[in-house]
C-alpha positions in Angstrom: 29.4 -15.5 -4.3 28.3 -14.5 -7.8 28.3 -16.2 -11.2 27.2 -14.6 -14.4 27.2 -15.6 -18.0 25.8 -14.1 -21.4 22.3 -16.0 -20.5 22.5 -16.4 -16.9 23.3 -15.2 -13.6 23.5 -16.7 -10.2 24.3 -15.4 -6.6 24.7 -17.0 -3.0 24.6 -14.9 0.0 24.9 -15.6 3.9 22.4 -14.1 6.1 22.9 -13.6 9.8 20.7 -11.6 12.5 21.8 -11.7 16.1 20.0 -9.6 18.5 20.3 -9.4 22.5 18.2 -7.3 24.5 16.5 -7.2 28.1 12.7 -7.1 29.0 11.5 -5.4 32.3 9.2 -8.5 32.7 10.8 -11.4 31.2 14.6 -11.1 31.6 16.9 -11.1 28.8 15.8 -11.7 25.1 17.8 -12.6 22.1 17.4 -13.8 18.5 20.1 -15.8 16.6 19.2 -16.3 12.9 21.5 -17.9 10.1 20.6 -18.4 6.7 21.4 -18.5 3.0 19.9 -16.3 0.2 20.1 -17.9 -3.4 18.8 -16.2 -6.4 19.4 -16.1 -10.1 18.0 -15.9 -13.6 18.1 -18.0 -16.9 17.9 -16.1 -20.2 15.3 -13.1 -19.9 12.2 -14.9 -18.9 13.3 -17.2 -16.0 14.1 -16.1 -12.2 14.3 -18.0 -9.1 14.7 -16.8 -5.5 15.3 -19.0 -2.2 15.8 -18.0 1.5 16.3 -20.7 4.2 16.7 -19.5 7.7 17.3 -21.5 11.1 16.6 -19.3 14.1 16.5 -19.6 18.0 15.1 -16.9 20.0 13.4 -15.9 23.0 11.4 -12.6 23.0 9.7 -10.1 25.3 7.2 -11.7 27.6 4.2 -10.4 25.9 5.5 -11.7 22.4 6.0 -15.3 24.0 2.8 -15.4 25.7 1.1 -14.3 22.3 3.3 -16.8 20.4 2.0 -19.4 22.7 -1.6 -18.5 22.5 -1.3 -19.2 18.7 0.1 -22.8 19.6 -0.9 -25.5 16.9 -2.1 -28.9 17.6 0.5 -31.4 18.9 3.7 -31.0 21.2 5.2 -27.8 19.8 4.6 -24.7 22.2 4.1 -21.8 19.9 3.8 -20.1 16.5 6.2 -17.4 16.0 4.1 -14.6 14.3 5.1 -14.2 10.8 7.2 -17.1 11.0 5.8 -20.5 11.6 5.5 -23.2 14.1 8.3 -23.5 16.7 9.8 -26.1 18.7 11.1 -25.7 22.2 14.6 -24.8 22.6 16.3 -25.4 25.9 13.8 -24.6 28.4 12.5 -21.0 27.7 13.4 -20.3 23.9 12.1 -21.5 20.6 13.5 -23.0 17.5 11.7 -22.0 14.6 13.0 -22.6 10.6 11.7 -20.3 7.9 12.0 -21.2 4.0 10.5 -19.1 1.4 11.1 -19.5 -2.4 9.5 -18.8 -5.9 9.9 -19.4 -9.3 9.3 -16.8 -11.9 8.6 -17.3 -15.4 7.5 -14.6 -18.2 6.2 -16.3 -21.2 5.2 -12.9 -22.8 5.7 -9.3 -22.2 2.2 -9.0 -20.8 2.2 -12.1 -18.5 4.4 -13.2 -15.4 3.7 -16.4 -13.6 5.2 -17.2 -10.2 4.7 -20.4 -8.0 6.3 -20.2 -4.5 6.1 -20.5 -1.0 5.9 -17.0 0.7 3.7 -14.1 1.7 1.7 -11.6 -0.1 0.7 -8.0 0.1 -1.8 -5.7 -1.4 -2.0 -2.0 -0.9 -0.1 1.1 -0.2 -0.2 1.1 3.5 1.5 0.0 6.6 -1.1 -2.6 7.1 -3.5 -4.4 4.6 -7.1 -5.1 5.2 -7.1 -7.2 2.0 -4.0 -9.4 2.1 -1.0 -8.6 4.3 2.2 -10.3 5.1 1.6 -10.8 8.9 0.9 -14.5 8.7 3.3 -17.3 8.3 4.6 -18.2 4.6 2.4 -20.5 2.5 2.4 -22.0 -1.0 1.0 -19.9 -3.8 0.6 -19.5 -7.7 0.4 -16.0 -9.0 -0.4 -14.7 -12.4 0.5 -11.1 -13.3 -1.1 -9.7 -16.3 -0.3 -6.0 -17.6 -1.9 -4.3 -20.4 -2.8 -0.6 -21.1 -3.1 1.1 -17.7 -4.0 -2.0 -16.1 -2.3 -4.6 -13.9 -4.4 -7.7 -13.0 -3.2 -10.3 -10.4 -4.6 -13.7 -10.0 -3.5 -15.6 -6.6 -4.3 -19.0 -5.5 -2.9 -20.0 -2.0 -2.8 -23.2 0.2 -3.7 -22.4 3.9 -3.7 -24.6 7.0 -6.1 -24.5 10.1 -3.9 -25.9 12.7 -6.2 -25.8 15.8 -7.0 -28.8 17.8 -11.0 -28.5 17.0 -10.5 -29.0 13.3 -7.6 -31.5 13.0 -8.5 -34.8 11.5 -6.6 -37.9 12.1 -3.6 -35.7 13.5 -3.2 -33.9 10.3 -3.9 -30.0 10.0 -7.0 -29.0 7.8 -6.3 -27.7 4.4 -8.3 -24.9 2.8 -7.7 -22.6 -0.2 -8.1 -19.0 -1.2 -8.5 -17.4 -4.7 -8.0 -13.9 -5.3 -8.6 -11.4 -7.9 -7.0 -7.7 -7.9 -7.3 -5.2 -10.6 -5.4 -2.0 -10.6 -6.1 0.5 -12.7 -4.1 3.9 -13.4 -7.0 6.3 -14.2 -4.8 8.9 -14.6 -0.9 9.9 -13.7 -2.1 11.0 -10.1 -5.0 8.6 -9.5 -5.0 4.6 -9.3 -8.1 2.8 -8.3 -8.0 -1.2 -7.2 -10.8 -3.8 -7.3 -10.4 -7.0 -5.1 -12.4 -10.2 -4.6 -11.5 -13.3 -2.8 -13.3 -16.7 -1.9 -12.0 -19.2 0.6 -13.0 -22.7 0.7 -12.2 -25.8 2.9 -11.2 -29.3 1.6 -14.2 -31.1 2.9 -15.5 -34.3 1.3 -12.2 -34.4 -0.3 -13.3 -31.4 -2.5 -9.8 -30.4 -3.1 -8.8 -27.2 -5.1 -12.2 -26.4 -6.8 -11.5 -25.9 -10.6 -14.5 -23.4 -10.5 -12.2 -20.7 -8.9 -9.4 -21.4 -11.5 -11.3 -18.9 -13.8 -9.2 -15.7 -13.8 -12.2 -13.3 -14.9 -15.6 -14.7 -13.5 -17.0 -12.9 -10.3 -16.4 -15.3 -7.2 -19.7 -14.3 -5.6 -21.6 -16.2 -8.6 -19.6 -19.2 -8.1 -20.4 -19.2 -4.4 -23.8 -18.7 -5.2 -23.8 -21.8 -7.4 -21.7 -24.1 -5.2 -23.6 -23.0 -2.0 -22.9 -20.3 0.3 -21.7 -22.8 2.9 -19.3 -23.9 0.5 -17.0 -20.8 0.6 -16.6 -17.4 2.3 -16.2 -14.5 -0.2 -15.0 -11.1 0.3 -14.9 -7.8 -1.9 -12.6 -4.9 -1.5 -11.3 -1.8 -3.0 -8.2 0.2 -3.2 -7.5 4.0 -4.1 -4.3 6.1 -4.3 -4.1 9.7 -5.3 -0.9 11.5 -5.9 -1.5 15.1 -4.2 1.9 16.3 -5.5 5.2 14.8 -5.9 5.6 14.4 -2.1 2.2 13.7 -0.9 0.3 10.5 -1.6 -3.2 9.8 -0.2 -4.5 6.1 0.0 -7.1 4.1 1.3 -8.9 0.8 1.4 -12.2 -1.0 1.8 -13.1 -4.5 2.8 -16.6 -5.8 2.5 -17.6 -9.2 4.1 -21.2 -8.8 4.4 -23.6 -6.2 3.7 -27.4 -5.6 4.1 -28.9 -2.4 2.9 -32.1 -2.8 4.7 -30.1 -2.8 8.1 -28.2 0.1 7.0 -31.4 2.0 6.3 -32.7 1.1 9.7 -29.8 2.4 11.4 -29.7 -0.2 14.1 -26.0 -0.9 13.5 -26.6 -4.5 12.6 -24.1 -7.5 12.9 -24.7 -8.3 9.5 -22.9 -4.9 8.1 -19.0 -6.4 8.3 -16.9 -4.1 6.6 -13.7 -2.1 7.3 -11.6 0.7 6.1 -8.2 2.3 5.9 -7.1 5.7 5.0 -3.8 7.2 5.0 -1.1 9.6 4.0 2.7 9.6 3.1 4.8 12.8 3.0 7.9 12.4 1.2 11.0 14.8 1.8 8.5 16.3 4.6 8.8 20.0 5.3 11.5 20.3 2.6 13.9 17.7 4.7 15.5 15.5 2.2 15.0 11.7 3.0 12.5 12.3 5.7 9.2 10.3 5.1 6.3 10.6 7.3 3.2 8.5 7.4 -0.2 8.8 9.1 -2.6 5.9 8.8 -6.2 5.0 10.2 -7.9 1.6 10.2 -11.0 0.7 11.4 -12.8 -2.9 11.1 -16.3 -3.7 12.5 -17.0 -6.7 14.4 -17.2 -10.2 12.9 -15.8 -9.3 9.7 -13.5 -12.1 8.1 -15.4 -14.6 10.3 -17.8 -17.3 9.3 -20.4 -19.6 10.8 -18.3 -22.6 9.4 -15.4 -21.7 11.8 -12.7 -23.1 9.2 -13.9 -20.6 6.8 -12.3 -17.6 8.6 -9.8 -15.4 6.6 -6.7 -17.0 8.2 -3.9 -19.0 8.1 -1.8 -20.9 11.0 -3.9 -19.2 13.5 -2.7 -15.6 12.2 -5.1 -13.3 10.4 -4.5 -12.8 6.5 -5.4 -9.3 6.8 -5.0 -7.0 9.7 -3.2 -9.0 12.6 -5.9 -7.9 15.2 -8.6 -9.5 13.2 -11.8 -7.6 13.6 -13.7 -5.2 16.1 -11.0 -2.6 16.3 -9.9 0.8 15.3 -6.1 2.0 14.9 -4.0 5.1 14.3 -0.4 4.8 13.3 2.2 7.5 13.0 5.6 6.5 11.4 8.6 8.7 10.7 11.7 7.5 8.7 14.9 9.4 8.0 18.0 8.5 6.3 21.3 10.6 6.2 24.3 9.2 4.3 24.9 5.6 6.0 22.7 6.7 9.1 19.1 6.0 9.7 16.5 6.9 12.5 13.2 5.3 12.3 10.2 5.9 14.7 6.8 4.3 15.0 3.5 4.8 17.3 0.4 2.7 17.3 -2.7 3.6 19.3 -5.4 1.1 19.2 -8.8 0.3 20.7 -10.0 -3.6 20.4 -13.0 -5.5 21.7 -12.1 -8.6 23.2 -14.1 -11.5 24.4 -14.5 -12.2 28.3 -14.3 -15.8 28.4 -14.7 -15.7 32.0 -17.0 -18.5 32.4 -20.2 -16.4 32.8 -20.1 -14.4 29.5 -18.5 -16.7 26.7 -20.3 -14.8 24.0 -18.3 -13.7 20.8 -18.0 -9.9 20.5 -16.7 -10.1 17.1 -12.8 -9.6 17.4 -11.8 -13.2 17.2 -12.3 -14.2 13.6 -11.8 -17.9 14.7 -15.2 -18.1 16.3 -18.4 -18.5 15.0 -20.3 -15.2 14.4 -23.7 -17.1 15.5 -22.3 -16.9 19.0 -22.8 -13.2 19.2 -24.6 -11.8 22.2 -27.0 -9.5 20.2 -28.0 -8.6 16.7 -28.1 -4.9 16.7 -26.6 -2.2 18.4 -23.2 -3.6 17.3 -20.1 -1.1 17.7 -16.2 -1.1 17.1 -14.7 -1.7 20.5 -17.6 -3.8 22.0 -17.0 -6.5 24.7 -13.9 -6.3 26.6 -12.7 -2.9 25.5 -9.0 -2.6 25.6 -6.7 0.2 24.7 -3.2 -0.3 23.6 0.0 1.8 22.8 3.3 0.5 21.1 6.2 2.6 20.4 9.3 1.9 18.6 12.5 4.0 18.3 15.7 2.8 16.1 18.7 4.5 15.1 21.9 3.2 13.4 24.3 2.8 10.5 
């Protein structure tokens, strides 16, 4: 349904996603989603958007087991990745509602303000090491400022830690994140971005610390003033270079902690917590119209995104706010997409190496992959390498075609 007048527009659309399949280990699978999407605008400066979904589903066995490993405090059996807390449906399925919405207001040509409940993403890749959309939706306030060749984004987010260990009076723990991201078009071909983020918990009824509402000051300086134990700060950078009309090269760098002395010592100290991404997109590949190829490599050192105050990890609803694997991994991604008239074909292959914890009773150390663990539980201070611990290799392949 659509309504439109001189100074307003309004649409309502139904949404359906019905899937059925089989799993070699877990039997039949299905997903039954019904929803509604509402969007509109008033005048030139005010817009709104909302989606509400009601879903029931049973997934491949490895997805079900992963969802139940994310279980929150309380009776509900699972957290559906990227969706939220799920109730039990029948005996072996899940019921998981999802709602996302935002209000958008532009008081001036150079400024836009958004307040909503949803997700954010920073970067040009399939993954993001800064802010990704793999977690559940959350409340946020975003300020977008554009001037000259610069886009400057301030995002303030309200997060939850839902683990048994941090629940107080049967209520989930609240924590907050404030981000700055500056994107600068250095030239017609080259873009450079700078990122900083700080996360703090609602301890001592601290609430949302007004110190972090300053849209310009460096968060590291505030963290120093308020005390290093009061927050967890991250720094990052992005870059994109347009090689030609068909090829883009992009990358990211995330820095959690850095010790120049340990770098010079070349002892692979645990203190050097960082990660990087490098990728390439090839449009109209090999002169085939509408064929897009993408190659991406991600690597994050152990203990990145974690903290010695366990609620100050870079996560929400038991899911990472950056890469879904947390830390202590390397990953190679190959993607191909093709469109011809109404037909499409997609292929995605992911090769990964991860370092997991053993947790076998005799070895309960943290090897740096689980960002929810205290990094002081590490087994050693030097000789720290990607893939340490219970080294695991994985392969994921997905092929789709249709119209």
